[in-house]
C-alpha positions in Angstrom: 27.1 47.8 34.4 27.7 44.3 33.1 24.2 43.3 34.1 22.6 46.0 32.0 24.7 45.1 29.0 23.8 41.4 29.4 20.0 42.2 29.6 20.1 44.6 26.7 22.2 42.2 24.6 19.7 39.4 25.4 16.8 41.5 24.4 18.5 42.6 21.2 19.3 38.9 20.4 15.6 38.1 21.0 14.6 40.9 18.7 17.0 39.5 16.0 15.3 36.1 16.3 11.8 37.5 15.8 12.9 39.8 12.9 14.9 37.1 11.2 11.9 34.7 11.5 9.9 37.4 9.7 12.7 37.7 7.1 13.3 41.4 7.7 16.7 42.6 6.4 17.2 44.9 9.3 17.2 42.0 11.7 21.0 42.2 11.3 21.1 45.5 13.3 20.0 44.1 16.6 22.2 41.0 15.9 25.2 43.2 15.5 24.4 45.4 18.4 23.9 42.4 20.7 27.3 41.1 19.8 28.9 44.5 20.4 27.3 44.6 23.9 28.4 41.1 24.8 32.0 41.8 23.9 32.8 43.7 27.1 30.7 41.3 29.2 32.8 38.3 28.1 36.1 40.3 28.2 35.6 41.5 31.8 34.6 38.0 32.8 38.0 36.7 31.6 36.4 34.8 28.7 38.7 36.2 26.2 38.0 33.8 23.3 34.3 34.2 23.8 34.8 38.0 23.6 36.8 37.6 20.4 34.1 35.4 19.0 31.7 38.3 19.5 33.9 40.4 17.3 33.6 37.7 14.6 29.8 37.9 15.1 29.9 41.7 14.6 31.7 41.2 11.4 29.2 38.6 10.3 26.3 40.9 11.2 27.8 43.7 9.0 28.3 41.2 6.2 24.8 39.9 6.6 23.4 43.4 6.5 25.3 44.3 3.4 24.5 41.0 1.7 20.8 41.2 2.4 20.7 44.9 1.3 22.4 44.0 -2.0 20.0 41.2 -2.5 17.1 43.5 -2.0 18.6 46.1 -4.4 19.0 43.4 -7.1 15.3 42.4 -6.6 14.2 46.0 -6.9 16.3 46.4 -10.1 14.9 43.3 -11.7 11.4 44.5 -10.9 12.0 47.8 -12.6 13.5 46.1 -15.6 10.5 43.8 -16.0 8.1 46.7 -16.4 
């Protein structure tokens, strides 16, 4: 089970890198999911602090998603106001 989680987490992390490079706001989704999948992998391996770090990354992913969404909303609002 852990092997599947690791492979899926790695693929999601790679998807994040590609999407972030393309400056897509939804890149934060695979980032967050990857961290969620890595949490049990590290926990079961006895790497408790690395597991806890993944929870921090999940929080940062949620924050990044919200921040980027808000930024996009502000851009859209300013476009509407300029017309």
